[in-house]
Residue, then its C-alpha position, 0 to 999 in steps of 0.5 A: d466505830h463500827t463499819e459494816y461491809s456488804t457483800y455483792t456480786y455482779t454480771k455484765l452483758g453488753n450495756k446491761l449490768a446486774i448487781a446482787e447485794e446481801k439482803k437487797p433485791i437484784m438490780i439491773f442498770d443500763l450502762k450506756s445511760g447510767q440509769f437504774e432499770k428495774e429490780f427483782s424483788d422476789v429474791t428469797s435469799y442473797s444471790s451470789g452467782l449471776v449470769f445473763s443468757p447469751d441473748g440477754d433475755v434471761l438472768v439466772s441467779w444462784c441463791h443461798d437457799n440452794s436454788v437457781y432462779f430464772w428471771h425475765t430481764d425485761t419484766g423482772q418476772k421470776l420464770a422458774r426455779i431449780h434446786e441445786y444444793s451447795l455447801r458454799i455459803i461463803e463462796p459464790v457458785y456461778p451458773s454458766f450458759h453455753p455461748t451458742k447452745p440453749s444449755l446451763v451448767t450448775f455445780c452441786d458440791k454435795r455430790r461433787s458434780m456438774r449438771i447440764w440443763d437444756i433450756d427451752y427458751k420459748e417455754l421459759l419466756g412464754 
């Protein structure tokens, strides 16, 4: 017998749950209703780090193509992409939002540094 194991990651904010599974789109579920809401099918690589913005309007994913993607949670639209190199193909790299300021922190292990990105939500969301 051969059993395949899948690798996945998830993040939760309020009633929203985002799940990323290897070789599949990021999916959003409503935990209150238990219903599937949408998927982000424009993912180019396995996402191993997910985080919602504090207001839940933006989902950020770190992908194994060494990119950090910003997604609009209501529309599923890819809003932006930044490059962040990591050697951690096995271990997830989790970007994190500041809880009250419009900032995101990412980790670049090639340079052994963290970067803080100022986020302009009005520009990002259009």
